[in-house]
Structures are given as C-alpha cells and as structure tokens.
Backbone as XML, in Angstrom:
<?xml version="1.0"?>
<chain id="A" units="angstrom">
  <residue number="1" name="MET">
    <atom name="N" x="-67.467" y="-100.712" z="-56.014"/>
    <atom name="CA" x="-68.738" y="-100.689" z="-56.673"/>
    <atom name="C" x="-69.759" y="-99.893" z="-55.856"/>
  </residue>
  <residue number="2" name="ARG">
    <atom name="N" x="-69.676" y="-100.033" z="-54.583"/>
    <atom name="CA" x="-70.632" y="-99.364" z="-53.723"/>
    <atom name="C" x="-70.473" y="-97.843" z="-53.819"/>
  </residue>
  <residue number="3" name="ARG">
    <atom name="N" x="-69.271" y="-97.347" z="-53.916"/>
    <atom name="CA" x="-69.023" y="-95.914" z="-53.993"/>
    <atom name="C" x="-69.525" y="-95.324" z="-55.303"/>
  </residue>
  <residue number="4" name="ALA">
    <atom name="N" x="-69.476" y="-96.048" z="-56.359"/>
    <atom name="CA" x="-69.924" y="-95.553" z="-57.661"/>
    <atom name="C" x="-71.421" y="-95.275" z="-57.642"/>
  </residue>
  <residue number="5" name="ARG">
    <atom name="N" x="-72.168" y="-96.041" z="-56.895"/>
    <atom name="CA" x="-73.618" y="-95.818" z="-56.828"/>
    <atom name="C" x="-73.961" y="-94.598" z="-55.969"/>
  </residue>
  <residue number="6" name="GLU">
    <atom name="N" x="-73.142" y="-94.217" z="-55.040"/>
    <atom name="CA" x="-73.417" y="-93.096" z="-54.145"/>
    <atom name="C" x="-72.961" y="-91.757" z="-54.726"/>
  </residue>
  <residue number="7" name="GLY">
    <atom name="N" x="-72.536" y="-91.729" z="-55.952"/>
    <atom name="CA" x="-72.103" y="-90.484" z="-56.562"/>
    <atom name="C" x="-70.606" y="-90.285" z="-56.548"/>
  </residue>
  <residue number="8" name="TYR">
    <atom name="N" x="-69.870" y="-91.267" z="-56.141"/>
    <atom name="CA" x="-68.415" y="-91.166" z="-56.134"/>
    <atom name="C" x="-67.912" y="-91.554" z="-57.513"/>
  </residue>
  <residue number="9" name="HIS">
    <atom name="N" x="-67.157" y="-90.651" z="-58.132"/>
    <atom name="CA" x="-66.598" y="-90.946" z="-59.449"/>
    <atom name="C" x="-65.079" y="-90.927" z="-59.337"/>
  </residue>
  <residue number="10" name="TYR">
    <atom name="N" x="-64.501" y="-91.896" z="-59.914"/>
    <atom name="CA" x="-63.055" y="-92.018" z="-59.876"/>
    <atom name="C" x="-62.437" y="-91.029" z="-60.847"/>
  </residue>
  <residue number="11" name="GLN">
    <atom name="N" x="-61.461" y="-90.265" z="-60.342"/>
    <atom name="CA" x="-60.705" y="-89.363" z="-61.194"/>
    <atom name="C" x="-59.239" y="-89.673" z="-60.978"/>
  </residue>
  <residue number="12" name="PRO">
    <atom name="N" x="-58.588" y="-90.087" z="-62.030"/>
    <atom name="CA" x="-57.175" y="-90.441" z="-61.877"/>
    <atom name="C" x="-56.335" y="-89.201" z="-61.587"/>
  </residue>
  <residue number="13" name="VAL">
    <atom name="N" x="-55.329" y="-89.380" z="-60.773"/>
    <atom name="CA" x="-54.414" y="-88.311" z="-60.422"/>
    <atom name="C" x="-53.381" y="-88.202" z="-61.541"/>
  </residue>
  <residue number="14" name="PRO">
    <atom name="N" x="-53.174" y="-86.978" z="-62.063"/>
    <atom name="CA" x="-52.163" y="-86.862" z="-63.124"/>
    <atom name="C" x="-50.777" y="-87.213" z="-62.581"/>
  </residue>
  <residue number="15" name="ARG">
    <atom name="N" x="-50.068" y="-87.936" z="-63.354"/>
    <atom name="CA" x="-48.750" y="-88.407" z="-62.897"/>
    <atom name="C" x="-47.723" y="-87.283" z="-62.890"/>
  </residue>
  <residue number="16" name="VAL">
    <atom name="N" x="-47.619" y="-86.557" z="-63.968"/>
    <atom name="CA" x="-46.634" y="-85.488" z="-64.041"/>
    <atom name="C" x="-47.349" y="-84.244" z="-64.547"/>
  </residue>
  <residue number="17" name="ALA">
    <atom name="N" x="-47.331" y="-83.202" z="-63.736"/>
    <atom name="CA" x="-47.953" y="-81.954" z="-64.149"/>
    <atom name="C" x="-46.933" y="-81.134" z="-64.894"/>
  </residue>
  <residue number="18" name="THR">
    <atom name="N" x="-47.210" y="-80.898" z="-66.120"/>
    <atom name="CA" x="-46.273" y="-80.116" z="-66.920"/>
    <atom name="C" x="-46.507" y="-78.641" z="-66.678"/>
  </residue>
  <residue number="19" name="GLU">
    <atom name="N" x="-45.538" y="-77.857" z="-67.071"/>
    <atom name="CA" x="-45.641" y="-76.416" z="-66.862"/>
    <atom name="C" x="-46.749" y="-75.820" z="-67.725"/>
  </residue>
  <residue number="20" name="ASP">
    <atom name="N" x="-47.006" y="-76.381" z="-68.894"/>
    <atom name="CA" x="-48.062" y="-75.856" z="-69.763"/>
    <atom name="C" x="-49.439" y="-76.038" z="-69.124"/>
  </residue>
  <residue number="21" name="THR">
    <atom name="N" x="-49.682" y="-77.200" z="-68.572"/>
    <atom name="CA" x="-50.994" y="-77.417" z="-67.960"/>
    <atom name="C" x="-51.192" y="-76.529" z="-66.734"/>
  </residue>
  <residue number="22" name="ILE">
    <atom name="N" x="-50.142" y="-76.350" z="-65.946"/>
    <atom name="CA" x="-50.237" y="-75.476" z="-64.769"/>
    <atom name="C" x="-50.454" y="-74.038" z="-65.202"/>
  </residue>
  <residue number="23" name="GLU">
    <atom name="N" x="-49.737" y="-73.598" z="-66.240"/>
    <atom name="CA" x="-49.892" y="-72.230" z="-66.731"/>
    <atom name="C" x="-51.271" y="-72.024" z="-67.343"/>
  </residue>
  <residue number="24" name="ASN">
    <atom name="N" x="-51.776" y="-72.997" z="-68.080"/>
    <atom name="CA" x="-53.123" y="-72.887" z="-68.652"/>
    <atom name="C" x="-54.179" y="-72.808" z="-67.556"/>
  </residue>
  <residue number="25" name="GLU">
    <atom name="N" x="-53.993" y="-73.619" z="-66.529"/>
    <atom name="CA" x="-54.943" y="-73.582" z="-65.417"/>
    <atom name="C" x="-54.872" y="-72.252" z="-64.685"/>
  </residue>
  <residue number="26" name="ASN">
    <atom name="N" x="-53.676" y="-71.719" z="-64.511"/>
    <atom name="CA" x="-53.520" y="-70.415" z="-63.868"/>
    <atom name="C" x="-54.183" y="-69.312" z="-64.693"/>
  </residue>
  <residue number="27" name="GLU">
    <atom name="N" x="-54.029" y="-69.362" z="-66.011"/>
    <atom name="CA" x="-54.647" y="-68.362" z="-66.877"/>
    <atom name="C" x="-56.172" y="-68.465" z="-66.812"/>
  </residue>
  <residue number="28" name="ARG">
    <atom name="N" x="-56.674" y="-69.683" z="-66.800"/>
    <atom name="CA" x="-58.117" y="-69.878" z="-66.713"/>
    <atom name="C" x="-58.650" y="-69.325" z="-65.383"/>
  </residue>
  <residue number="29" name="MET">
    <atom name="N" x="-57.949" y="-69.627" z="-64.314"/>
    <atom name="CA" x="-58.364" y="-69.137" z="-63.005"/>
    <atom name="C" x="-58.254" y="-67.619" z="-62.921"/>
  </residue>
  <residue number="30" name="ALA">
    <atom name="N" x="-57.231" y="-67.031" z="-63.557"/>
    <atom name="CA" x="-57.065" y="-65.575" z="-63.576"/>
    <atom name="C" x="-58.215" y="-64.925" z="-64.344"/>
  </residue>
  <residue number="31" name="GLU">
    <atom name="N" x="-58.650" y="-65.553" z="-65.450"/>
    <atom name="CA" x="-59.781" y="-65.020" z="-66.205"/>
    <atom name="C" x="-61.070" y="-65.099" z="-65.397"/>
  </residue>
  <residue number="32" name="GLU">
    <atom name="N" x="-61.272" y="-66.202" z="-64.692"/>
    <atom name="CA" x="-62.445" y="-66.321" z="-63.833"/>
    <atom name="C" x="-62.434" y="-65.254" z="-62.749"/>
  </residue>
  <residue number="33" name="LEU">
    <atom name="N" x="-61.266" y="-65.057" z="-62.139"/>
    <atom name="CA" x="-61.122" y="-64.052" z="-61.089"/>
    <atom name="C" x="-61.366" y="-62.649" z="-61.640"/>
  </residue>
  <residue number="34" name="SER">
    <atom name="N" x="-60.880" y="-62.384" z="-62.840"/>
    <atom name="CA" x="-61.098" y="-61.088" z="-63.472"/>
    <atom name="C" x="-62.582" y="-60.845" z="-63.717"/>
  </residue>
  <residue number="35" name="GLY">
    <atom name="N" x="-63.291" y="-61.878" z="-64.163"/>
    <atom name="CA" x="-64.734" y="-61.741" z="-64.359"/>
    <atom name="C" x="-65.456" y="-61.473" z="-63.058"/>
  </residue>
  <residue number="36" name="LYS">
    <atom name="N" x="-65.067" y="-62.168" z="-62.004"/>
    <atom name="CA" x="-65.698" y="-61.951" z="-60.697"/>
    <atom name="C" x="-65.404" y="-60.557" z="-60.166"/>
  </residue>
  <residue number="37" name="ILE">
    <atom name="N" x="-64.186" y="-60.084" z="-60.377"/>
    <atom name="CA" x="-63.815" y="-58.742" z="-59.915"/>
    <atom name="C" x="-64.617" y="-57.684" z="-60.656"/>
  </residue>
  <residue number="38" name="SER">
    <atom name="N" x="-64.777" y="-57.850" z="-61.977"/>
    <atom name="CA" x="-65.553" y="-56.866" z="-62.731"/>
    <atom name="C" x="-67.023" y="-56.892" z="-62.302"/>
  </residue>
  <residue number="39" name="SER">
    <atom name="N" x="-67.539" y="-58.066" z="-61.981"/>
    <atom name="CA" x="-68.920" y="-58.149" z="-61.481"/>
    <atom name="C" x="-69.045" y="-57.425" z="-60.143"/>
  </residue>
  <residue number="40" name="LEU">
    <atom name="N" x="-68.085" y="-57.638" z="-59.246"/>
    <atom name="CA" x="-68.109" y="-56.953" z="-57.949"/>
    <atom name="C" x="-67.978" y="-55.437" z="-58.111"/>
  </residue>
  <residue number="41" name="LYS">
    <atom name="N" x="-67.168" y="-55.009" z="-59.063"/>
    <atom name="CA" x="-66.996" y="-53.581" z="-59.312"/>
    <atom name="C" x="-68.315" y="-52.976" z="-59.780"/>
  </residue>
  <residue number="42" name="TYR">
    <atom name="N" x="-68.992" y="-53.650" z="-60.702"/>
    <atom name="CA" x="-70.271" y="-53.161" z="-61.205"/>
    <atom name="C" x="-71.301" y="-53.089" z="-60.075"/>
  </residue>
  <residue number="43" name="ILE">
    <atom name="N" x="-71.350" y="-54.124" z="-59.247"/>
    <atom name="CA" x="-72.309" y="-54.152" z="-58.142"/>
    <atom name="C" x="-72.021" y="-53.030" z="-57.149"/>
  </residue>
  <residue number="44" name="SER">
    <atom name="N" x="-70.737" y="-52.794" z="-56.838"/>
    <atom name="CA" x="-70.403" y="-51.739" z="-55.878"/>
    <atom name="C" x="-70.733" y="-50.356" z="-56.445"/>
  </residue>
  <residue number="45" name="ILE">
    <atom name="N" x="-70.546" y="-50.149" z="-57.738"/>
    <atom name="CA" x="-70.908" y="-48.870" z="-58.355"/>
    <atom name="C" x="-72.416" y="-48.671" z="-58.293"/>
  </residue>
  <residue number="46" name="GLU">
    <atom name="N" x="-73.179" y="-49.715" z="-58.601"/>
    <atom name="CA" x="-74.633" y="-49.614" z="-58.545"/>
    <atom name="C" x="-75.118" y="-49.379" z="-57.109"/>
  </residue>
  <residue number="47" name="LEU">
    <atom name="N" x="-74.471" y="-50.011" z="-56.139"/>
    <atom name="CA" x="-74.823" y="-49.777" z="-54.737"/>
    <atom name="C" x="-74.573" y="-48.319" z="-54.344"/>
  </residue>
  <residue number="48" name="GLY">
    <atom name="N" x="-73.453" y="-47.763" z="-54.792"/>
    <atom name="CA" x="-73.152" y="-46.365" z="-54.512"/>
    <atom name="C" x="-74.195" y="-45.435" z="-55.109"/>
  </residue>
  <residue number="49" name="ASN">
    <atom name="N" x="-74.607" y="-45.717" z="-56.357"/>
    <atom name="CA" x="-75.642" y="-44.897" z="-56.995"/>
    <atom name="C" x="-76.963" y="-44.996" z="-56.235"/>
  </residue>
  <residue number="50" name="GLU">
    <atom name="N" x="-77.318" y="-46.201" z="-55.814"/>
    <atom name="CA" x="-78.565" y="-46.396" z="-55.079"/>
    <atom name="C" x="-78.517" y="-45.674" z="-53.741"/>
  </residue>
  <residue number="51" name="VAL">
    <atom name="N" x="-77.378" y="-45.708" z="-53.061"/>
    <atom name="CA" x="-77.237" y="-45.014" z="-51.773"/>
    <atom name="C" x="-77.395" y="-43.508" z="-51.969"/>
  </residue>
  <residue number="52" name="ARG">
    <atom name="N" x="-76.802" y="-42.961" z="-53.034"/>
    <atom name="CA" x="-76.947" y="-41.529" z="-53.294"/>
    <atom name="C" x="-78.407" y="-41.166" z="-53.577"/>
  </residue>
  <residue number="53" name="ASP">
    <atom name="N" x="-79.094" y="-41.987" z="-54.358"/>
    <atom name="CA" x="-80.504" y="-41.720" z="-54.651"/>
    <atom name="C" x="-81.360" y="-41.789" z="-53.388"/>
  </residue>
  <residue number="54" name="GLN">
    <atom name="N" x="-81.111" y="-42.786" z="-52.549"/>
    <atom name="CA" x="-81.884" y="-42.921" z="-51.311"/>
    <atom name="C" x="-81.597" y="-41.762" z="-50.354"/>
  </residue>
  <residue number="55" name="GLU">
    <atom name="N" x="-80.343" y="-41.315" z="-50.314"/>
    <atom name="CA" x="-79.989" y="-40.186" z="-49.447"/>
    <atom name="C" x="-80.703" y="-38.914" z="-49.906"/>
  </residue>
  <residue number="56" name="LYS">
    <atom name="N" x="-80.764" y="-38.709" z="-51.220"/>
    <atom name="CA" x="-81.463" y="-37.546" z="-51.764"/>
    <atom name="C" x="-82.950" y="-37.615" z="-51.423"/>
  </residue>
  <residue number="57" name="LEU">
    <atom name="N" x="-83.536" y="-38.798" z="-51.535"/>
    <atom name="CA" x="-84.942" y="-38.984" z="-51.204"/>
    <atom name="C" x="-85.202" y="-38.714" z="-49.721"/>
  </residue>
  <residue number="58" name="LEU">
    <atom name="N" x="-84.320" y="-39.202" z="-48.865"/>
    <atom name="CA" x="-84.485" y="-38.983" z="-47.421"/>
    <atom name="C" x="-84.324" y="-37.513" z="-47.046"/>
  </residue>
  <residue number="59" name="ARG">
    <atom name="N" x="-83.409" y="-36.818" z="-47.712"/>
    <atom name="CA" x="-83.265" y="-35.379" z="-47.439"/>
    <atom name="C" x="-84.547" y="-34.636" z="-47.801"/>
  </residue>
  <residue number="60" name="GLY">
    <atom name="N" x="-85.117" y="-34.978" z="-48.957"/>
    <atom name="CA" x="-86.373" y="-34.348" z="-49.360"/>
    <atom name="C" x="-87.492" y="-34.644" z="-48.385"/>
  </residue>
  <residue number="61" name="LEU">
    <atom name="N" x="-87.549" y="-35.875" z="-47.917"/>
    <atom name="CA" x="-88.572" y="-36.259" z="-46.942"/>
    <atom name="C" x="-88.381" y="-35.496" z="-45.634"/>
  </residue>
  <residue number="62" name="ASP">
    <atom name="N" x="-87.139" y="-35.343" z="-45.206"/>
    <atom name="CA" x="-86.846" y="-34.602" z="-43.984"/>
    <atom name="C" x="-87.264" y="-33.144" z="-44.124"/>
  </residue>
  <residue number="63" name="ASP">
    <atom name="N" x="-86.994" y="-32.546" z="-45.283"/>
    <atom name="CA" x="-87.411" y="-31.160" z="-45.512"/>
    <atom name="C" x="-88.934" y="-31.035" z="-45.495"/>
  </residue>
  <residue number="64" name="ASP">
    <atom name="N" x="-89.623" y="-31.993" z="-46.102"/>
    <atom name="CA" x="-91.092" y="-31.961" z="-46.106"/>
    <atom name="C" x="-91.654" y="-32.081" z="-44.702"/>
  </residue>
  <residue number="65" name="VAL">
    <atom name="N" x="-91.071" y="-32.956" z="-43.893"/>
    <atom name="CA" x="-91.534" y="-33.113" z="-42.510"/>
    <atom name="C" x="-91.292" y="-31.836" z="-41.719"/>
  </residue>
  <residue number="66" name="ASP">
    <atom name="N" x="-90.143" y="-31.201" z="-41.926"/>
    <atom name="CA" x="-89.865" y="-29.946" z="-41.223"/>
    <atom name="C" x="-90.876" y="-28.870" z="-41.609"/>
  </residue>
  <residue number="67" name="ARG">
    <atom name="N" x="-91.189" y="-28.772" z="-42.910"/>
    <atom name="CA" x="-92.166" y="-27.769" z="-43.353"/>
    <atom name="C" x="-93.548" y="-28.060" z="-42.772"/>
  </residue>
  <residue number="68" name="SER">
    <atom name="N" x="-93.946" y="-29.327" z="-42.789"/>
    <atom name="CA" x="-95.279" y="-29.660" z="-42.281"/>
    <atom name="C" x="-95.368" y="-29.465" z="-40.770"/>
  </residue>
  <residue number="69" name="SER">
    <atom name="N" x="-94.278" y="-29.738" z="-40.054"/>
    <atom name="CA" x="-94.323" y="-29.522" z="-38.603"/>
    <atom name="C" x="-94.406" y="-28.032" z="-38.294"/>
  </residue>
  <residue number="70" name="GLY">
    <atom name="N" x="-93.748" y="-27.201" z="-39.081"/>
    <atom name="CA" x="-93.874" y="-25.757" z="-38.890"/>
    <atom name="C" x="-95.282" y="-25.280" z="-39.179"/>
  </residue>
  <residue number="71" name="PHE">
    <atom name="N" x="-95.880" y="-25.802" z="-40.245"/>
    <atom name="CA" x="-97.255" y="-25.442" z="-40.603"/>
    <atom name="C" x="-98.224" y="-25.903" z="-39.527"/>
  </residue>
  <residue number="72" name="LEU">
    <atom name="N" x="-98.027" y="-27.115" z="-39.023"/>
    <atom name="CA" x="-98.891" y="-27.641" z="-37.968"/>
    <atom name="C" x="-98.754" y="-26.829" z="-36.687"/>
  </residue>
  <residue number="73" name="GLY">
    <atom name="N" x="-97.538" y="-26.417" z="-36.357"/>
    <atom name="CA" x="-97.332" y="-25.594" z="-35.164"/>
    <atom name="C" x="-98.041" y="-24.259" z="-35.260"/>
  </residue>
  <residue number="74" name="LYS">
    <atom name="N" x="-97.968" y="-23.631" z="-36.440"/>
    <atom name="CA" x="-98.667" y="-22.356" z="-36.625"/>
    <atom name="C" x="-100.177" y="-22.547" z="-36.515"/>
  </residue>
  <residue number="75" name="THR">
    <atom name="N" x="-100.678" y="-23.620" z="-37.107"/>
    <atom name="CA" x="-102.116" y="-23.883" z="-37.059"/>
    <atom name="C" x="-102.576" y="-24.138" z="-35.629"/>
  </residue>
  <residue number="76" name="MET">
    <atom name="N" x="-101.813" y="-24.907" z="-34.876"/>
    <atom name="CA" x="-102.177" y="-25.174" z="-33.485"/>
    <atom name="C" x="-102.149" y="-23.883" z="-32.664"/>
  </residue>
  <residue number="77" name="GLY">
    <atom name="N" x="-101.197" y="-23.007" z="-32.938"/>
    <atom name="CA" x="-101.155" y="-21.715" z="-32.250"/>
    <atom name="C" x="-102.393" y="-20.890" z="-32.532"/>
  </residue>
  <residue number="78" name="ARG">
    <atom name="N" x="-102.844" y="-20.893" z="-33.788"/>
    <atom name="CA" x="-104.057" y="-20.154" z="-34.145"/>
    <atom name="C" x="-105.285" y="-20.750" z="-33.464"/>
  </residue>
  <residue number="79" name="VAL">
    <atom name="N" x="-105.365" y="-22.089" z="-33.433"/>
    <atom name="CA" x="-106.510" y="-22.736" z="-32.784"/>
    <atom name="C" x="-106.522" y="-22.414" z="-31.302"/>
  </residue>
  <residue number="80" name="LEU">
    <atom name="N" x="-105.375" y="-22.461" z="-30.654"/>
    <atom name="CA" x="-105.327" y="-22.145" z="-29.223"/>
    <atom name="C" x="-105.676" y="-20.686" z="-28.969"/>
  </residue>
  <residue number="81" name="ARG">
    <atom name="N" x="-105.225" y="-19.802" z="-29.840"/>
    <atom name="CA" x="-105.546" y="-18.382" z="-29.690"/>
    <atom name="C" x="-107.046" y="-18.157" z="-29.889"/>
  </residue>
  <residue number="82" name="LEU">
    <atom name="N" x="-107.644" y="-18.882" z="-30.842"/>
    <atom name="CA" x="-109.079" y="-18.777" z="-31.064"/>
    <atom name="C" x="-109.853" y="-19.316" z="-29.863"/>
  </residue>
  <residue number="83" name="GLY">
    <atom name="N" x="-109.350" y="-20.403" z="-29.269"/>
    <atom name="CA" x="-110.025" y="-20.977" z="-28.105"/>
    <atom name="C" x="-109.945" y="-20.087" z="-26.878"/>
  </residue>
  <residue number="84" name="LYS">
    <atom name="N" x="-108.885" y="-19.298" z="-26.761"/>
    <atom name="CA" x="-108.733" y="-18.417" z="-25.598"/>
    <atom name="C" x="-109.536" y="-17.134" z="-25.728"/>
  </residue>
  <residue number="85" name="GLY">
    <atom name="N" x="-109.970" y="-16.828" z="-26.925"/>
    <atom name="CA" x="-110.724" y="-15.581" z="-27.147"/>
    <atom name="C" x="-112.115" y="-15.659" z="-26.564"/>
  </residue>
  <residue number="86" name="ASN">
    <atom name="N" x="-112.798" y="-14.540" z="-26.642"/>
    <atom name="CA" x="-114.153" y="-14.441" z="-26.104"/>
    <atom name="C" x="-115.201" y="-14.801" z="-27.153"/>
  </residue>
  <residue number="87" name="HIS">
    <atom name="N" x="-114.845" y="-15.579" z="-28.129"/>
    <atom name="CA" x="-115.754" y="-15.936" z="-29.213"/>
    <atom name="C" x="-116.322" y="-17.332" z="-28.971"/>
  </residue>
  <residue number="88" name="ASN">
    <atom name="N" x="-116.907" y="-17.534" z="-27.828"/>
    <atom name="CA" x="-117.428" y="-18.853" z="-27.482"/>
    <atom name="C" x="-118.663" y="-19.217" z="-28.292"/>
  </residue>
  <residue number="89" name="TYR">
    <atom name="N" x="-119.320" y="-18.245" z="-28.881"/>
    <atom name="CA" x="-120.509" y="-18.544" z="-29.666"/>
    <atom name="C" x="-120.146" y="-19.291" z="-30.954"/>
  </residue>
  <residue number="90" name="TYR">
    <atom name="N" x="-118.909" y="-19.228" z="-31.403"/>
    <atom name="CA" x="-118.496" y="-20.005" z="-32.577"/>
    <atom name="C" x="-118.593" y="-21.507" z="-32.282"/>
  </residue>
  <residue number="91" name="ILE">
    <atom name="N" x="-118.250" y="-21.881" z="-31.093"/>
    <atom name="CA" x="-118.337" y="-23.290" z="-30.706"/>
    <atom name="C" x="-119.796" y="-23.725" z="-30.680"/>
  </residue>
  <residue number="92" name="PHE">
    <atom name="N" x="-120.660" y="-22.845" z="-30.221"/>
    <atom name="CA" x="-122.085" y="-23.159" z="-30.207"/>
    <atom name="C" x="-122.606" y="-23.342" z="-31.638"/>
  </residue>
  <residue number="93" name="TYR">
    <atom name="N" x="-122.202" y="-22.450" z="-32.540"/>
    <atom name="CA" x="-122.622" y="-22.572" z="-33.940"/>
    <atom name="C" x="-122.063" y="-23.863" z="-34.573"/>
  </residue>
  <residue number="94" name="LEU">
    <atom name="N" x="-120.862" y="-24.193" z="-34.240"/>
    <atom name="CA" x="-120.267" y="-25.429" z="-34.754"/>
    <atom name="C" x="-121.020" y="-26.648" z="-34.241"/>
  </residue>
  <residue number="95" name="PHE">
    <atom name="N" x="-121.391" y="-26.620" z="-32.985"/>
    <atom name="CA" x="-122.171" y="-27.713" z="-32.403"/>
    <atom name="C" x="-123.529" y="-27.832" z="-33.092"/>
  </residue>
  <residue number="96" name="LEU">
    <atom name="N" x="-124.214" y="-26.733" z="-33.302"/>
    <atom name="CA" x="-125.504" y="-26.761" z="-33.991"/>
    <atom name="C" x="-125.360" y="-27.254" z="-35.438"/>
  </residue>
  <residue number="97" name="PHE">
    <atom name="N" x="-124.342" y="-26.817" z="-36.098"/>
    <atom name="CA" x="-124.104" y="-27.256" z="-37.472"/>
    <atom name="C" x="-123.859" y="-28.760" z="-37.531"/>
  </residue>
  <residue number="98" name="SER">
    <atom name="N" x="-123.049" y="-29.291" z="-36.601"/>
    <atom name="CA" x="-122.777" y="-30.732" z="-36.603"/>
    <atom name="C" x="-124.036" y="-31.529" z="-36.309"/>
  </residue>
  <residue number="99" name="ILE">
    <atom name="N" x="-124.906" y="-31.031" z="-35.405"/>
    <atom name="CA" x="-126.179" y="-31.721" z="-35.138"/>
    <atom name="C" x="-127.051" y="-31.704" z="-36.388"/>
  </residue>
  <residue number="100" name="PHE">
    <atom name="N" x="-127.098" y="-30.576" z="-37.081"/>
    <atom name="CA" x="-127.876" y="-30.471" z="-38.311"/>
    <atom name="C" x="-127.379" y="-31.451" z="-39.365"/>
  </residue>
  <residue number="101" name="VAL">
    <atom name="N" x="-126.067" y="-31.559" z="-39.543"/>
    <atom name="CA" x="-125.496" y="-32.477" z="-40.537"/>
    <atom name="C" x="-125.815" y="-33.917" z="-40.170"/>
  </residue>
  <residue number="102" name="PHE">
    <atom name="N" x="-125.663" y="-34.282" z="-38.909"/>
    <atom name="CA" x="-125.981" y="-35.658" z="-38.503"/>
    <atom name="C" x="-127.479" y="-35.962" z="-38.679"/>
  </residue>
  <residue number="103" name="PHE">
    <atom name="N" x="-128.332" y="-34.985" z="-38.370"/>
    <atom name="CA" x="-129.758" y="-35.175" z="-38.555"/>
    <atom name="C" x="-130.097" y="-35.332" z="-40.035"/>
  </residue>
  <residue number="104" name="LEU">
    <atom name="N" x="-129.493" y="-34.528" z="-40.873"/>
    <atom name="CA" x="-129.700" y="-34.622" z="-42.316"/>
    <atom name="C" x="-129.240" y="-35.973" z="-42.855"/>
  </residue>
  <residue number="105" name="LEU">
    <atom name="N" x="-128.091" y="-36.450" z="-42.422"/>
    <atom name="CA" x="-127.608" y="-37.771" z="-42.836"/>
    <atom name="C" x="-128.530" y="-38.876" z="-42.350"/>
  </residue>
  <residue number="106" name="TYR">
    <atom name="N" x="-129.079" y="-38.719" z="-41.152"/>
    <atom name="CA" x="-129.999" y="-39.722" z="-40.616"/>
    <atom name="C" x="-131.261" y="-39.797" z="-41.478"/>
  </residue>
  <residue number="107" name="ILE">
    <atom name="N" x="-131.777" y="-38.656" z="-41.864"/>
    <atom name="CA" x="-132.985" y="-38.636" z="-42.695"/>
    <atom name="C" x="-132.700" y="-39.251" z="-44.066"/>
  </residue>
  <residue number="108" name="ILE">
    <atom name="N" x="-131.579" y="-38.898" z="-44.655"/>
    <atom name="CA" x="-131.244" y="-39.425" z="-45.978"/>
    <atom name="C" x="-131.062" y="-40.944" z="-45.939"/>
  </residue>
  <residue number="109" name="LEU">
    <atom name="N" x="-130.367" y="-41.434" z="-44.933"/>
    <atom name="CA" x="-130.115" y="-42.859" z="-44.853"/>
    <atom name="C" x="-131.364" y="-43.658" z="-44.421"/>
  </residue>
  <residue number="110" name="LYS">
    <atom name="N" x="-132.236" y="-43.034" z="-43.636"/>
    <atom name="CA" x="-133.427" y="-43.733" z="-43.147"/>
    <atom name="C" x="-134.442" y="-43.935" z="-44.276"/>
  </residue>
  <residue number="111" name="PHE">
    <atom name="N" x="-134.647" y="-42.943" z="-45.093"/>
    <atom name="CA" x="-135.693" y="-42.989" z="-46.130"/>
    <atom name="C" x="-135.136" y="-43.342" z="-47.505"/>
  </residue>
  <residue number="112" name="ARG">
    <atom name="N" x="-134.048" y="-43.861" z="-47.580"/>
    <atom name="CA" x="-133.429" y="-44.233" z="-48.853"/>
    <atom name="C" x="-133.818" y="-45.593" z="-49.264"/>
  </residue>
</chain>
C-alpha cells in the first residue's frame, strides 16, 4: 500500500511472450527509430546549410575588412605625408577654425 502512494504502479509480468507480440514490438520500435533517424537527417542537413551560409558571410566580412584596412593604410600614408610637408600653416588654420566653431557653439548654447 505504501508503494502505491509514492507513484509505484504494479505491472504484471507477461507469462509467455509470443512471437507475434515480440514482432509487433520490434516493428513499433523500428518505426520509432526510423522517425528519429529522419529527424536527425533533417537536422544535419539544416546544420550543413547554416554552416555554408555562415561561411559565406564570414568570407564577405573578411573581404570587407581587407578592403577597409587597405583604404585606412592609404589614408594614414597621405596624412603622414601631409604632416611631413612644409604646409604647417594648414594646422594653424585648422586650429583657428576649431576655436571659431567652439566659440560659435558656446554663443548658441549660452543665449538659447
């Protein structure tokens, strides 16, 4: 009685297992296994497709990074070449322009 309350249910042991019941159980288990195999096949195919899509995306990203690093390298070379030149007055003009912009922003924000 105590076991019945704890979730224990009595299941009688079959006395004689006939070949029909064993064969039916085997067929049922084979069908279950076939369903599981087809599910695994579908999942593996979808995983393969996803891997191919991600690989294509990563290749594109790698190409974009290579192009941008080349562009950045050229730009840095131009900036360094400009800095080495005798055009130091450009820096002075840039400094004056930045002071003018900050002063203009200060006036706009102060009297607003």
